[in-house]
C-alpha positions in Angstrom: 8.9 -116.8 -55.1 10.2 -120.1 -55.9 13.1 -120.3 -59.1 13.0 -123.2 -61.5 16.6 -123.8 -61.1 19.4 -124.1 -58.3 21.7 -121.1 -57.4 25.1 -120.7 -59.0 28.3 -121.1 -57.0 29.4 -118.5 -54.3 31.5 -115.5 -55.3 34.4 -114.2 -53.0 33.5 -112.1 -50.4 33.9 -111.6 -46.7 32.7 -114.9 -44.6 29.1 -114.4 -44.5 27.4 -115.7 -41.5 23.3 -116.0 -40.9 22.3 -115.6 -37.5 18.8 -116.9 -36.5 17.0 -117.2 -33.1 14.4 -119.5 -33.1 12.1 -121.2 -30.4 10.1 -124.4 -31.2 9.8 -123.7 -34.9 13.1 -124.6 -36.3 11.9 -124.3 -39.9 13.0 -120.6 -39.9 16.5 -121.6 -40.3 15.9 -123.5 -43.7 13.3 -121.3 -44.8 15.6 -118.4 -44.6 18.6 -120.2 -46.0 16.4 -120.9 -48.8 15.5 -117.5 -49.4 18.9 -116.3 -49.4 20.5 -119.0 -50.9 17.6 -119.9 -53.9 15.2 -117.0 -54.3 18.0 -114.1 -54.1 19.5 -112.9 -57.2 22.1 -112.9 -56.7 22.0 -115.7 -54.1 23.6 -114.8 -50.8 24.9 -118.0 -49.6 26.2 -118.1 -46.0 29.6 -119.8 -44.9 28.3 -120.7 -41.6 25.0 -120.6 -39.6 24.6 -119.6 -36.1 21.6 -120.5 -34.0 20.3 -118.9 -30.7 17.6 -120.3 -28.8 16.5 -122.1 -25.7 17.2 -125.5 -24.6 13.9 -127.1 -26.1 14.6 -125.1 -29.2 18.0 -126.5 -29.5 16.8 -130.0 -29.0 14.1 -129.4 -31.7 16.7 -128.1 -34.3 19.2 -131.0 -33.7 16.5 -133.4 -34.0 14.8 -132.1 -37.0 17.7 -129.9 -39.0 21.2 -131.9 -38.2 20.0 -136.0 -37.6 20.4 -138.2 -40.1 16.4 -138.5 -40.5 14.5 -136.0 -41.1 17.7 -134.0 -41.3 15.7 -131.0 -43.0 19.2 -128.6 -43.1 21.1 -131.6 -45.2 18.2 -132.2 -47.6 17.8 -128.6 -48.5 21.5 -128.5 -49.4 21.0 -131.7 -51.4 18.0 -130.9 -53.0 19.5 -127.4 -54.2 22.9 -128.4 -54.5 24.2 -125.7 -52.1 28.0 -125.8 -51.4 29.5 -126.8 -47.9 27.9 -124.8 -45.2 29.3 -124.7 -41.6 26.2 -125.9 -39.6 26.2 -128.6 -36.8 25.4 -129.0 -33.2 28.3 -126.7 -32.1 26.7 -123.8 -33.9 23.7 -123.8 -31.7 24.1 -121.4 -28.8 21.8 -122.1 -26.0 20.8 -119.1 -24.0 21.4 -119.6 -20.3 19.6 -118.6 -16.9 21.0 -116.4 -14.4 22.7 -119.3 -12.8 24.4 -120.3 -15.9 22.3 -123.2 -16.5 20.4 -123.8 -20.2 17.3 -121.7 -20.3 14.3 -123.9 -20.7 12.1 -121.2 -22.0 11.7 -117.3 -21.4 8.7 -117.3 -18.7 9.7 -114.1 -16.5 11.5 -110.6 -16.6 14.7 -112.5 -15.5 14.5 -114.9 -18.3 13.8 -112.1 -20.8 17.0 -110.0 -19.8 19.1 -113.2 -20.0 17.8 -113.7 -23.4 18.6 -110.2 -24.6 22.2 -110.6 -23.2 22.7 -113.7 -24.9 21.5 -112.5 -28.2 23.0 -109.1 -27.7 26.6 -110.9 -27.2 26.3 -113.5 -29.9 26.0 -110.2 -32.4 28.6 -108.4 -30.9 31.0 -111.7 -31.4 30.0 -112.2 -34.9 30.7 -108.7 -35.8 34.1 -108.6 -34.1 35.7 -109.4 -37.4 35.9 -106.7 -39.9 36.2 -109.5 -42.7 32.4 -111.1 -41.9 29.1 -110.3 -43.5 26.0 -110.7 -41.1 22.5 -111.8 -41.9 20.2 -111.8 -39.2 16.9 -113.2 -39.0 14.0 -111.9 -36.5 11.5 -114.7 -37.9 12.0 -117.1 -34.8 11.4 -117.6 -31.2 8.9 -115.5 -29.0 8.5 -112.0 -30.3 10.6 -110.6 -27.5 13.5 -112.7 -29.2 13.0 -111.1 -32.6 13.0 -107.7 -30.9 16.4 -108.1 -29.3 17.6 -109.5 -32.3 16.5 -106.3 -34.2 18.0 -104.1 -31.7 21.3 -105.8 -31.1 21.9 -105.3 -35.1 21.1 -101.6 -34.3 23.9 -101.8 -31.8 26.7 -103.7 -33.3 25.4 -104.1 -37.3 28.1 -102.6 -39.6 27.2 -101.3 -43.0 27.6 -104.8 -44.9 25.2 -106.5 -42.4 21.2 -107.1 -42.9 18.2 -107.9 -41.2 15.2 -109.8 -42.5 11.9 -111.7 -41.8 11.0 -114.6 -43.6 7.4 -115.0 -45.0 5.5 -118.1 -46.3 2.6 -118.4 -48.1 -0.7 -119.7 -47.0 -1.2 -122.6 -45.8 2.1 -123.7 -45.5 3.1 -120.9 -43.0 0.7 -123.0 -40.5 1.8 -126.7 -41.5 4.8 -127.5 -39.0 6.0 -130.4 -41.5 7.1 -127.8 -44.0 10.7 -126.6 -44.0 11.0 -125.3 -47.3 9.8 -125.5 -51.2 11.3 -128.5 -52.9 12.7 -128.7 -56.4 10.2 -131.6 -57.2 6.9 -132.3 -56.1 6.6 -133.5 -52.2 3.4 -134.2 -50.3 2.9 -132.7 -46.9 0.1 -135.1 -45.7 -3.0 -133.8 -44.0 -2.5 -134.3 -40.3 -5.9 -132.9 -38.9 -9.4 -133.1 -39.7 -10.3 -130.2 -42.2 -6.8 -130.4 -43.6 -6.0 -130.9 -47.2 -2.7 -132.6 -48.2 -0.1 -130.2 -49.9 2.9 -130.1 -52.3 5.8 -128.5 -50.8 7.2 -127.6 -54.4 4.1 -125.2 -54.9 5.2 -123.2 -51.6 6.4 -119.4 -52.2 8.9 -118.0 -49.8 9.7 -114.1 -49.7 12.5 -112.5 -47.8 11.7 -109.0 -46.2 14.3 -106.7 -45.9 14.3 -104.8 -42.5 16.4 -101.3 -42.8 17.7 -100.4 -39.4 19.6 -97.7 -37.5 23.3 -98.5 -37.2 24.8 -97.1 -33.9 27.9 -99.1 -33.6 30.0 -96.1 -34.2 28.4 -94.1 -31.1 29.5 -97.1 -28.9 32.6 -96.7 -26.7 35.2 -99.5 -27.2 34.7 -100.9 -23.9 30.9 -101.8 -25.0 31.8 -102.9 -28.4 34.9 -105.3 -27.4 33.6 -107.1 -24.4 30.1 -108.7 -23.0 28.9 -105.6 -21.4 25.2 -106.5 -21.5 22.2 -105.4 -23.6 21.1 -103.0 -21.3 24.4 -101.4 -20.3 24.9 -101.1 -24.5 21.8 -99.6 -24.8 22.5 -97.0 -22.1 25.8 -96.1 -23.8 23.8 -95.7 -27.3 21.3 -93.5 -25.6 24.0 -91.2 -23.7 26.0 -91.2 -27.4 22.6 -89.8 -29.3 22.5 -87.0 -26.9 25.9 -86.1 -27.1 26.9 -83.0 -29.1 30.4 -81.7 -30.3 30.2 -78.0 -31.4 32.9 -76.3 -33.2 32.4 -72.4 -34.3 34.3 -72.0 -37.5 34.8 -68.2 -37.6 36.8 -68.0 -40.7 34.2 -70.3 -42.9 31.1 -68.7 -41.1 29.8 -71.9 -40.1 29.2 -74.1 -37.3 29.9 -77.7 -37.0 27.6 -80.3 -35.5 29.0 -83.7 -34.7 31.0 -82.7 -37.7 28.2 -81.4 -39.9 28.6 -78.1 -41.4 26.0 -75.7 -41.0 26.1 -71.9 -42.6 24.4 -69.2 -40.4 23.7 -65.7 -41.2 26.2 -63.3 -39.7 24.0 -62.3 -37.0 23.0 -65.6 -36.0 27.0 -66.7 -36.2 27.7 -63.9 -33.7 25.0 -65.0 -31.1 26.0 -68.8 -31.0 29.7 -67.3 -30.9 29.0 -65.4 -27.9 27.2 -68.3 -26.3 30.0 -70.6 -27.3 32.7 -68.3 -25.5 30.5 -68.1 -22.5 30.0 -71.9 -22.3 34.0 -72.5 -22.7 34.7 -70.0 -19.9 32.0 -71.9 -17.9 30.0 -68.7 -17.0 26.5 -68.7 -15.8 23.3 -68.5 -18.5 23.6 -65.2 -20.3 20.4 -63.1 -19.5 18.6 -62.0 -22.2 18.5 -58.0 -23.0 15.6 -55.6 -22.1 13.0 -55.7 -24.7 11.4 -52.1 -24.2 14.4 -50.2 -23.4 17.9 -50.0 -24.3 20.3 -52.2 -22.0 23.8 -50.7 -22.2 25.3 -53.0 -19.7 24.4 -56.1 -21.8 25.6 -54.8 -24.8 28.7 -54.1 -23.1 29.1 -57.5 -21.8 27.8 -58.9 -25.0 30.7 -57.1 -27.1 33.4 -57.9 -24.6 32.3 -61.7 -25.1 32.5 -61.3 -28.8 36.0 -59.6 -29.0 37.1 -62.6 -27.1 35.4 -65.1 -29.1 35.4 -63.8 -32.8 38.2 -61.3 -32.6 37.4 -57.5 -33.2 37.7 -57.7 -36.8 35.3 -60.4 -37.2 32.5 -59.0 -35.4 29.1 -59.1 -38.0 29.1 -55.4 -39.1 25.0 -55.5 -38.3 25.8 -56.8 -34.9 28.7 -54.5 -33.9 26.4 -51.6 -35.1 23.2 -52.7 -32.9 25.4 -53.3 -30.0 26.8 -49.9 -30.5 23.5 -47.8 -30.8 21.0 -46.4 -28.2 18.1 -48.6 -29.4 16.6 -51.9 -27.4 18.1 -55.0 -28.7 16.0 -57.7 -26.7 13.3 -58.5 -29.7 16.4 -59.0 -32.0 18.3 -60.9 -30.0 15.3 -63.2 -29.3 14.3 -63.4 -33.0 17.7 -64.1 -34.2 18.1 -67.0 -31.5 14.8 -68.4 -32.5 15.5 -68.7 -36.2 19.0 -69.9 -35.4 17.9 -72.9 -33.3 15.5 -73.7 -36.3 18.2 -73.5 -38.5 20.0 -76.1 -36.4 17.1 -78.4 -35.7 16.0 -78.5 -39.5 19.7 -79.3 -40.5 19.0 -82.9 -38.7 22.5 -82.5 -37.2 21.1 -82.3 -33.7 20.8 -85.7 -31.4 17.9 -86.1 -29.0 18.9 -83.2 -26.8 18.5 -79.7 -27.7 21.5 -77.1 -28.0 20.1 -74.2 -26.1 19.1 -74.2 -22.6 16.8 -71.9 -20.8 16.6 -71.0 -17.3 14.2 -68.4 -15.6 16.2 -65.5 -14.1 14.6 -63.9 -11.1 16.4 -61.0 -10.9 14.7 -59.3 -13.6 11.1 -59.2 -14.6 9.8 -61.9 -17.2 13.6 -62.5 -18.2 15.4 -66.0 -19.3 18.9 -67.1 -19.3 20.6 -68.6 -22.2 23.4 -71.0 -22.5 24.6 -74.1 -24.5 23.2 -77.5 -23.0 26.9 -78.5 -23.5 30.2 -79.2 -21.3 32.9 -76.8 -21.8 35.2 -79.4 -23.1 32.8 -80.1 -26.3 32.6 -76.7 -27.5 35.6 -75.6 -29.9 36.3 -72.0 -31.5 38.2 -71.8 -34.5 39.6 -68.4 -35.5 41.5 -67.6 -38.7 
């Protein structure tokens, strides 16, 4: 909502940068700036504004926001007594086509990809300095531009960075002559049949905060420190989301998936240790034991692997007993494996890919082979 008084001075903080994408509506810049610096308590006043747009959008922004007349950006700063904010023609970045020429508009898939790369590169560069704080708006430009801005913030955004969308009360949202609520009455004349004159000072502005997933920590240095392109960064993030690092901590009777500790019952701890050791040895999938009859060959193989993985003294007593008796163990194996998978899945530690891989084994009727869906170098067993 519109306040009655102007903002207080800027607190000492990291350098604040407002990033906006616009098309032919440069009002997004002043509306967002007003919401942040005047409506928000405490105010968030940027030190600098960065605008990314097409050639037509850049021309519109220079004429409407930065010119002597009307100069809506300068008017806003004077009306609401804002401190100096770095924003001039040099802060407007024009998207480029495949030939390095200014992009007039986004008309096809190639233009769309160039827009994605340009927006992503701007966000990457603005987040290189740890002593900056970014506020990005998705309100302007074509819908795909806002989408790309949101995803760029997910790829490179840090804990201190924010994303938002500015909303304007009706009927001001449909009037191109409106740029921000003025502190005193300001008439917007009716320009078309059926329109009424409006008083800009009565307009209301809301800033919708948009939570976003921060993936920056998953990206390799080669992606975060150079212009790798939007599609390449997305591919790297997807690959990282599928990646699992697994540690079996025998002493603590727990597993760590991507450094998140998860306690497992002794029987399940033994089974995952068994699969982890076989993964490290790059052995083929472990065929499930027979369900209906005793399978001493399988038990001997499993016992050997457990001694290697856990040490003789740390094999769980119940599992050790089951491997030594003359009863079928197939049902126990499948049940405990399913419970272990559910525990790991419910923990939220597993990324998109599953941990247990299943392979049909043709040598035995209805048998499956079980292995970890990991590379050997991503599995670690820590013994006491």
